[in-house]
C-alpha positions in Angstrom: 19.3 6.2 4.3 20.6 3.7 6.4 23.2 0.9 4.6 23.2 -2.1 6.6 23.9 -4.7 4.1 24.1 -5.1 0.2 23.1 -7.7 -2.6 25.1 -7.3 -5.7 22.5 -7.7 -8.9 23.8 -9.1 -12.3 25.8 -7.0 -14.4 24.9 -5.3 -17.0 26.5 -3.8 -20.0 25.1 -2.5 -23.4 25.8 -5.4 -25.3 24.1 -8.1 -23.0 20.7 -6.6 -23.8 21.1 -6.2 -27.7 22.4 -9.5 -27.6 19.4 -10.9 -25.5 17.8 -13.9 -26.6 14.5 -13.6 -28.9 11.2 -15.2 -27.7 10.7 -18.1 -30.0 7.1 -18.4 -32.1 6.0 -22.0 -29.9 6.8 -20.2 -26.1 5.3 -17.3 -25.0 7.2 -15.1 -23.0 5.5 -13.3 -20.3 5.9 -10.9 -16.8 3.3 -12.0 -14.1 2.5 -9.7 -11.2 -0.2 -12.0 -9.3 -1.0 -9.8 -6.5 -3.8 -9.7 -3.8 -5.6 -7.1 -5.6 -5.1 -7.7 -9.2 -3.2 -9.9 -11.2 -1.3 -8.1 -14.1 0.5 -9.7 -16.9 2.9 -7.8 -19.4 3.4 -10.0 -22.7 6.3 -9.7 -25.5 3.8 -8.0 -27.6 3.2 -4.8 -25.8 -0.4 -6.1 -24.3 -0.9 -5.5 -20.9 -4.3 -7.0 -18.3 -5.4 -7.0 -15.4 -7.7 -9.1 -13.8 -9.3 -8.8 -10.3 -7.6 -11.4 -8.0 -11.2 -12.9 -7.1 -12.1 -16.4 -6.4 -14.0 -18.8 -4.4 -13.9 -22.6 -3.7 -16.6 -24.7 -5.0 -19.1 -24.5 -8.2 -20.6 -21.8 -9.2 -24.0 -23.6 -10.3 -25.1 -20.7 -12.4 -26.3 -21.4 -15.9 -25.8 -18.7 -18.7 -28.3 -17.8 -20.7 -26.3 -16.7 -23.5 -22.4 -18.3 -23.4 -21.5 -14.4 -24.3 -22.4 -13.4 -21.2 -20.4 -15.9 -18.9 -18.7 -13.9 -16.2 -17.7 -16.8 -13.9 -15.6 -19.2 -15.0 -14.2 -22.7 -13.1 -11.2 -24.5 -12.8 -9.7 -27.5 -10.9 -6.2 -28.0 -9.1 -5.1 -30.6 -7.1 -8.7 -32.4 -6.8 -10.8 -28.9 -5.9 -12.9 -26.6 -7.8 -12.8 -22.8 -7.9 -15.1 -20.5 -9.3 -13.3 -17.1 -10.7 -14.4 -14.2 -12.1 -17.6 -12.2 -11.1 -18.1 -14.0 -8.0 -18.3 -12.9 -4.5 -14.2 -13.6 -3.6 -13.0 -15.2 -0.5 -10.1 -12.9 0.9 -6.7 -13.5 -0.8 -4.8 -11.5 1.9 -3.6 -14.8 3.5 -0.1 -16.4 4.5 0.7 -18.8 2.0 -1.5 -17.0 -0.9 1.4 -16.7 -2.9 1.7 -20.7 -3.6 -2.1 -21.7 -3.2 -4.8 -23.2 -5.1 -6.7 -20.1 -5.3 -3.6 -17.9 -6.8 -3.1 -21.1 -9.1 -6.7 -20.8 -10.8 -6.5 -16.7 -10.7 -3.2 -17.1 -12.7 -5.0 -19.5 -15.0 -7.6 -17.6 -15.5 -5.5 -14.5 -16.2 -4.0 -16.7 -18.8 -7.0 -17.7 -20.5 -8.6 -14.0 -21.0 -5.0 -13.4 -22.7 -5.9 -15.7 -25.1 -2.7 -18.0 -23.9 -5.0 -21.4 -23.8 -3.0 -24.2 -25.1 0.5 -22.4 -25.2 3.8 -23.2 -23.5 5.0 -20.3 -21.3 8.3 -19.0 -19.8 7.1 -16.5 -17.0 8.8 -14.4 -14.4 6.7 -13.6 -11.0 7.6 -12.0 -8.0 7.5 -12.3 -4.2 7.4 -9.4 -1.8 10.7 -8.2 -0.5 10.3 -9.5 2.8 9.1 -12.9 1.5 12.4 -12.8 -1.1 14.8 -11.9 1.1 15.3 -12.6 5.4 16.4 -10.1 7.5 20.0 -10.6 6.7 19.6 -10.2 3.1 19.9 -13.9 2.0 17.2 -15.2 0.1 14.7 -17.2 1.2 15.4 -20.2 -0.9 12.7 -22.8 0.3 9.8 -19.9 -0.6 11.1 -19.1 -4.0 11.1 -22.8 -4.7 7.7 -23.4 -3.7 6.4 -20.5 -5.7 8.2 -21.6 -8.5 6.9 -25.1 -8.1 3.1 -24.1 -7.5 2.7 -22.6 -10.8 3.6 -25.7 -12.8 1.0 -27.7 -10.8 -1.7 -29.1 -13.5 -5.0 -26.6 -13.9 -7.5 -26.9 -16.1 -10.7 -25.3 -17.0 -14.5 -26.9 -16.7 -17.0 -26.2 -19.1 -20.4 -28.2 -19.9 -19.0 -28.7 -23.4 -15.8 -28.2 -24.5 -13.3 -26.7 -22.2 -10.1 -24.6 -23.5 -6.9 -26.6 -22.7 -4.8 -24.9 -20.2 -1.7 -22.8 -20.5 1.0 -24.7 -19.0 4.1 -22.7 -17.1 7.6 -24.8 -19.0 9.9 -22.1 -17.3 9.3 -20.1 -13.9 11.9 -17.6 -12.0 10.8 -15.2 -9.6 12.0 -11.7 -8.4 11.6 -9.6 -5.8 8.3 -7.5 -6.6 9.7 -4.0 -6.1 13.3 -4.7 -7.7 10.8 -5.7 -10.8 10.0 -2.3 -11.1 14.2 -1.2 -11.3 14.4 -3.5 -14.4 11.6 -1.9 -15.9 13.0 1.5 -15.5 16.4 1.1 -16.4 16.0 -1.5 -19.2 14.5 1.0 -21.7 12.4 0.4 -24.7 11.4 2.5 -27.3 10.8 3.1 -31.4 14.7 2.1 -32.0 14.8 -1.1 -29.9 15.7 -2.0 -26.2 19.2 -0.7 -24.4 20.0 -0.1 -20.8 20.2 3.5 -19.6 23.5 3.6 -17.8 22.4 6.9 -16.2 19.8 5.0 -14.6 21.3 2.2 -13.4 24.3 4.1 -11.8 22.0 6.3 -9.9 21.1 5.3 -6.2 16.9 4.9 -6.3 14.3 3.9 -4.5 11.2 1.8 -5.5 8.0 2.4 -3.4 5.9 -0.4 -4.5 2.0 0.5 -2.8 0.0 -2.9 -3.6 -3.0 -4.9 -2.3 -1.8 -6.4 1.0 1.6 -5.0 0.9 3.6 -2.2 0.3 7.5 -3.2 -0.6 10.8 -0.8 -0.4 13.8 -1.5 -2.3 16.7 1.0 -2.8 19.3 0.2 -5.4 22.7 1.8 -5.2 25.8 1.0 -7.3 23.7 -1.7 -8.6 23.3 -3.5 -4.7 20.0 -3.8 -2.6 20.6 -1.8 0.0 18.9 -3.8 2.7 18.8 -1.7 5.6 16.4 0.9 3.7 14.8 -1.8 2.0 11.8 -4.2 3.4 7.6 -4.7 3.2 5.0 -3.2 5.2 2.0 -5.3 5.6 -0.4 -2.4 4.7 -1.9 -1.9 1.1 -5.1 -1.3 -0.7 -6.8 -4.0 0.9 -6.7 -2.3 4.3 -8.8 0.4 2.9 -11.3 -2.4 1.3 -11.3 -4.0 5.0 -12.1 -1.3 7.2 -14.8 0.4 4.9 -16.7 -2.9 4.7 -16.4 -3.0 8.6 -17.5 0.7 8.3 -20.7 0.1 6.0 -21.6 -2.9 8.0 -21.9 -0.7 11.5 -23.3 2.3 9.3 -26.0 0.1 8.2 -26.5 -2.1 10.8 -25.6 -5.3 8.0 -24.5 -8.3 9.8 -22.6 -9.2 5.8 -22.2 -7.5 2.4 -20.6 -9.0 -0.2 -17.0 -8.4 -1.5 -18.4 -7.2 -5.2 -20.4 -4.5 -3.5 -18.1 -3.0 -1.7 -15.5 -3.0 -4.8 -18.2 -1.3 -7.1 -18.6 1.2 -3.9 -15.2 1.9 -3.5 -15.4 3.0 -7.4 -18.4 5.0 -7.2 -18.3 6.0 -3.5 -21.8 5.1 -2.9 -23.5 2.1 -2.2 -26.7 0.6 -3.3 -29.0 -1.3 -0.4 -32.6 -1.7 -0.1 -32.9 -0.2 -3.4 -31.7 3.2 -2.3 -28.0 5.1 -3.3 -26.4 5.8 -0.1 -23.1 8.3 -0.1 -20.2 6.6 1.3 -17.7 9.1 0.4 -16.4 10.0 3.7 -16.2 6.5 5.1 -13.9 5.7 1.8 -12.0 9.2 2.8 -11.5 8.3 6.4 -9.7 4.5 5.4 -7.6 6.0 2.6 -6.3 8.7 5.4 -5.2 6.0 7.6 -3.9 4.2 4.9 -1.8 7.3 3.8 -0.6 8.2 7.2 1.1 4.6 7.8 2.5 4.5 4.3 4.2 8.3 4.9 5.7 7.0 8.4 6.9 4.2 7.1 8.5 5.7 3.9 9.9 8.3 6.1 11.6 6.1 8.5 12.9 4.1 5.8 14.1 6.6 3.1 14.4 9.7 5.4 14.0 12.8 3.3 15.4 11.0 0.4 18.3 13.9 0.0 20.8 11.5 -1.4 18.7 9.7 -3.9 18.2 10.4 -7.4 14.8 9.5 -7.3 11.8 7.8 -5.4 9.9 5.4 -7.8 6.5 5.1 -7.0 4.5 1.7 -8.8 1.9 -0.4 -8.0 -1.9 0.0 -8.3 -1.8 1.8 -4.9 0.5 4.6 -6.5 -2.4 5.2 -8.9 -5.1 4.9 -6.8 -3.5 7.2 -4.5 -1.7 9.6 -6.7 -3.1 13.0 -5.5 -2.4 11.8 -1.5 1.3 10.9 -2.3 2.5 13.8 -4.6 4.4 15.7 -2.6 6.2 13.2 -0.2 9.7 13.7 -1.9 10.5 16.8 -4.3 12.4 14.0 -6.3 9.7 11.6 -6.8 8.3 10.0 -9.7 5.1 8.0 -10.5 5.9 5.5 -13.3 3.9 5.6 -16.1 1.0 2.8 -15.7 2.5 2.4 -12.1 0.2 -0.9 -11.9 1.8 -2.9 -14.4 5.7 -1.7 -13.6 6.4 -4.7 -11.8 4.7 -6.8 -14.6 7.0 -5.3 -17.6 10.0 -5.3 -15.2 9.5 -9.1 -14.8 9.2 -9.1 -18.5 12.3 -7.4 -19.2 14.1 -9.4 -16.7 13.0 -12.7 -18.5 14.1 -11.6 -22.1 17.3 -9.6 -20.9 18.6 -11.1 -18.0 17.4 -14.5 -16.6 18.9 -17.5 -17.5 15.9 -19.8 -18.3 17.9 -23.0 -18.4 17.6 -22.4 -14.7 14.9 -23.4 -12.7 12.6 -24.9 -15.8 
């Protein structure tokens, strides 16, 4: 583990968590992990919600025969209309997605699906480690502020009759995504309440967050981020999706194929073309193995054998999807419970017990 520089985290003690502010009845507190593949929400009442980060610009031009069957929803922000839901989604893995109109409408759709229409929200979200810190370990203030401002831009639902009022972000703070999972790990909630696990706080730990576009690494030691062993790799589950798409097009001589059809193929390992099912399990296996080998190399480069770390904690949707492939990388590794929601849960805990809500609001 290469310790080049550290950033100190906020000081913690037991009483500061016990005396943490309680959410008011009028404001909804939530953690928002607005990833490139899925958008996850953790709510203070214990609910967890995930939707695909899937949208495309323009109207859907679909009339639903029964209102209850509606699966595509339309939103407008900054004068542009987007369709969200069961659409042939446009790629989200582009530079600037985290502050884009596409991100904003997908997040608003997640709020609506969580039943937060018309509510005032206090939100903590995240950025990849390399987008949050520069190479010297300093915060990228302009990028952080752009994201804070983006979710406060008006975004409204569209509908033929009465569209639901939007959820509005009144307060927004941003933290590094993998570090959010550290907050989830050290702030423990159970039937007796919420407390800080001092043993976990004091132990050196690495977080490996395998996401859609990026895989983030954060090493925390003595409540400091060790930047020499932290960073982001521009690889994630969406690379598997892209490679499988290309392989299927080549194998079946197709010029294009819908994103929805590829998503279904990744789940079932079959694809239906020309009225017949085709086994694509081998194509998926090859793409997964290439990603796993790249992740393994980068993980070893940053963490070595991890002998001086108490644990290597794997989180993110990729850790769930690749659980069998990464199971024996380190003798002291853990996969978080419901790993896809570790960041969202940590963001909520940061909001409830650490963040100063009077700032950046």
